[in-house]
N, C-alpha and C positions, 0 to 999 in steps of 0.2 A: 800484723796481729798487735792489739794493744794491751796494756797490763795495768790492772788498779791494785791498790793495797786497800785491806779493809781490816780495822781495828774492832774487836768485841774482847777488850781487856778485862780482867777480873783483878779487884784488890782484895785480898783476902780479909784484911782488917782495916779499921780506920786508922791505925797508926801507919799504915803503908801506903796510903790514899796518894799523899804529896809526892813520894818518891815513884809511885806508879804512874802518876798524871806526868810528871816529867820524862819518865821512860817512852810515854806515848808520843811526845812531841820529838822526843830524840830519833824514836822508829820512822815518824812520819818523815822526819829531814831526810833519815838514810833512806827511807822510800824512793825521795826526790833524785836523791843522789846516785843511785842504782838504776834510773831509768824508768821507775814506774811512772804512768802518765796522771794518776789520779788517785787521791786517799780518799777513802770513805768511812764516815763516821756514824756509829749506830747511837740509840738513844734509850737508855733505859734507867731507872731509879732505885734509889733506897738501898741496895744491896751490895754495891761495889763493882755490880757489874755495868760495863761502860762506865768506867771508873770517874770519868769527867763529868758525867750524868747530863750536864747541859751542854748538848752538843753544838749549839748555836755561840754560846759565848766562847767554848773551846776552840770552834771555827775562827774567831777573830783573833786569838792567839796564833794559829796555826798560819793563818794569812800572814802574819808579820814575820813568822820564821821561815817562809819559804819563798820562792821567786816565780816559778812557772806551773808547779804541780796544781791541777784543778783538784778543788775540795768539795766533794758530795756528802749529801747525807741518807743513810740507807737504815731506816728512813725517818723523816720527821713525823713523830706519833701526833697528827691532826689535832686529836681532841684535847689534847694538853696545852694547845696555845691559842690565843686570841688572834684570829687571822689577821687583822690590822696591826697589830704589834708586830705577828709574823712578818709581814709583807715588809713593814719597816726594817726590822732586823736583818732580814734576808737582802734589802736592798742595799743596807749599810756594808753588809759583807761584801756584796759584790763590789762595792766602790772600794773598800781596803784591800780586797784582792786583785783589784784591777780586772774584774770581770772572770773570775776563775770558779763561780760557784754553780754546782748542780745539786737540784732539790729533789730527792724522792719523797714521796707523801706516801703515808698509810693512814690506816681508820686506828692504829694503836695494837699493842700487843695482844694475841688471844690466847695467852697462856698465864700472864701475870697481872690477874685481877687486881692484886693488891696495889699495881702501879695506878689503876683508874680510882680507887678509893683513894689513895693518898693525895689526888688531884680533887676530891670532893666529887667525883663520878662514878657511874657503873658502866660497863661495856655493852649493855643492850642497845643503845642507841649510837654506837661510835660510827658505824657506817654512814648514818643522817649527818651526823655531826661534821665528822669529816668530809662529807660531799660538802656541805655548806660553807665548811670553813674553805674549800678548794675554789668554789666558785667567787668567795670575797678577794682571795688572793689574785686571781687572775684579772677581777675587776681593777684592783689596786694599781697594780702594776701597768694599767692602760695609760696612766695618769689623768690628771684632773678631778674634778670633784664627781663622787659617786655614792650612790646610797644603795642600801640591800634592807629588805624585809621579809626574813625568814622565821623560821620556826626556833632559832637558837639565838639569830643575831638581828638586832632593829638599830641601825646606823645610818649615819650621815657623815661623810667624811670629804673634808676639803680638799686634799689631795694627799700624797705620800711621797714627802722628801727624805733622804735625797732619792731620786731616780736610779734605778739600776741601772750599771753601765751595760749589760747586756739588755738588749732590746727587742720585745717588749719586757722581758723579765729573764732571769735565770732559768733554764732549761728544767723543765717538770717531769720527773720520771714516777714511774710506779712500780711497785713490787708486785709480782703475779705469780700464781703456782697453777690456777685452775686453767683448761684448755680454753674457756668461753674468753677469759680475760685475756689472752694473748691475741685472740681474734679481735675484742674490742679495742684494744691499745693501738693494734696495727689500723684499725679503721680510722681511730682517732689520732693517728700519727704522732702517737706518745712513745719515748724509749723505756725500755723495760728492765728492770733487774729480777733475777730468778735465782734461787737459791736451792741446792741438793736435788737437782733434776737429774735423774738418772741419765746416763749414756743413750741407754737405749729408746728414751722418751724425747732426746733434744731434737734431733731431726724433724719428728712430728709437731714438736711445739713450734719451732721456728716457721715450718711450713704454715701452720696456722697464723701466725702473726704475718707472714707474706699474702696469706689469703685476705687477711683483715687490710692490708696496705692496698691491693686490689680493690676492694669494696670501697676504701676510701679516695680512691681515684687520685692518688697522691703523683706528684711528678718523678720520674725516674732519678733525679737528682736527690730529692727528698727520701724516697725510698731506699737508696744505697747509704745515705746518710744514718738513716735509723737503723739499718742492718748493721753497720759498722759499730755503732753506740751501743746496741743492746747487750747487756753483761750476764754474766754467769757468775756466780759467786761459788767458789771452791775452798774448803779447807785445803792449804798447802804446807808441805814440810819435807824439806831436802835436807838429807844427812849424809854422811861418808859411804853408808852402805844401806841396800835395800832391808835387810832386817833390823838395823839399827833404828831406821825410820819408821818401819811398820811396828815395832815394839813400842818405842818412844810415844808416837802419836797415840796409839792404843790407850796407853796409861794417862797420857793428856785428856783424850776423850771422855774416858771413866771418871777421871776427877772432877772434869766439867760438868758431865750429866749429875752426879752426884749432888753437887753443888745445887743445880738447877733444881732437881726435883725435891731436895731437903727444902729449899727456900719457898717453893711454891706450896709444898706440903704444910709448912708453919704458916706462911702470911695469907695465902688464899681464903676466903670466908668457905664455910660449909655449902653456901648454895650456890657456889660456883662450879661449874662443869664445864671444859672444853667441848667445842663442837666435835662430834665423831669425825667429821671429815678432815679435822685438822691434826689427827693423831696418826703417828707411824710409829715405827719402831723406837725413834730417836726421842719423839715427845711424849709417849705414853707411858705414864707410869706404873701402869700394870706388866710393862715389860723390863725384863732384868737389864743392868747397866752395860753386860756384856753383851748381850743383843743389839743392845742400842747404839754402843759403839761399835760392833761390828756393822751394822746397818750404815753409819754414817761414815766408815771408813769405805764402804763398796759403793756409795751412790753420791758422796758428797766431798771426797778427799782426792787429792793428787798428793802421792808420796813416794818416797825411794831416794836413791843417788840421784845424781843430776842427769844421768843418761836415761833412767827410767821414767823421771820427770818429763822429760822433753818428749818421748814417746808417749804420755800420756796426753801431754798439751797439743802435740801434733794430732792426736785422735780427735781432741775436741775441735781443733780447725779445722780439719775434714769435714766434721759434720755442719759447718757453717758459723761456729762461734769465733768471733772477732775480736771481743773483749772480755777479758777473765779477771776477776775481783778475786785476789788472793789475801785469804785470812791466813796469817801466818802465826798468831799467837791464841792460844787456848788455855782457858781458866787462867791459873795464877802461875803459868809458865815462867821459867826464868828467862831473863832479859838477854841474857848471853846466847842462849838457846835459840831464842827468837831472832835475834840479828843474824846469828851463824847461817840459819836458814834462809833468810831474807838475803842475804850476801849470795849464797851458793846460787839462788834461783836467779837475783837481778844478774849477776856477773857472768854465769855459766848457761842458764836457761834463755834468759830474755833476749840477748842477742842472735840466737839462733832462729828467732822469729821476727827480726828486723825488717 
C-alpha cells in the first residue's frame, strides 16, 4: 500500500502568508523523509486557502527541495490556465523534478464562483473549457507542430520545448465522484482521485472502475497498475489518544468550515447557486457547522491513536484501496500539531503496510 501527503493549507491573514508558505515546504520535505511516496498540491485563489495559490510555481520550489517524492496536482483548475502555457510549464516541471510530476485535472471549483470571477470568467462553460484545454494538453505533449481550432482556442503551435522527461507526458489523473465517472475513467485507462467517499461506497465504486477497465480492453499489466495508482483522499489526524484526536479534529473541521462558508457568503455573487448534486452536509450552507463536521468525521476522516488509525487503514486496504492520500493539516492548524500527527502516521502507521 502506498501513501501520499496532501496539503490544503489556510493562511488566516496576509501577514502570515510568508511563514505558512515556508511551513508547507517544510512539511512536504518531512513527508518525503517519513516515507510518503507523493505530495499533492491543491489550487485555490484569493482567500489564503492553498496559501501558495499558484501550485505550478510552488511545485518548482518543491522540486528543488526534494529528491524522490512525486509531486502531484489535486487538481489543476483547467479553466484558469491557457493550455499551451500549461503544457510548457508542466513539461519544465517534469524536467526540473527528473520525471516526478503527476497532473490531476478538473473543471474548476464548484463552490467558489469568486475564483472564476477573479480570472474574468464564469463557471457555466467550465466543463467545455476544461475539456478543450485537456485536448490541447495531450496534443502538445506528443511533440512537433500542431494546430487546434475550437470554441475557446484557435492556435498554431510550432512545438513544445522542453519536452517532458516522462513520455508522452506526465500521467494525467481525474478527480471523480459520480458512478458514471468511475466507469468512464476505467474505460479510458485514466487513474483517479476521489475524496470523502464513504467506506460503504468504496467497494461499489472500485468495482465500477474495474468494469470500465474491462470495457476498455486494457492489458492485465495496465489494469493492475491503474488499480494500484487510484487514490482515495482522507483527512488524517493521529494523536496520543482516541478521545484527544476526535476532539481536536472536530474543532479543526468546525473552524475550517466556518471560514469556508463565510468566504463563500461574502464573495460569491447573488446569482450563483451550487448545483444540488454537489451539496452534502459538509458543503451545504444550510446545514449547521456541527452537523457538517460530524459528516466529515464519519465519511472522510481517519483519526485516533496509532492503533486505531492502523485498523482504519487496514479496513480501506481490505476494500481494495492501494493508494491513500493523507491530508494532515486543516484550516489554520498549528504547524507543530500537523508535524506531530504526520510523524506518528509516518513512523508508526506506514511501516505496518510496507
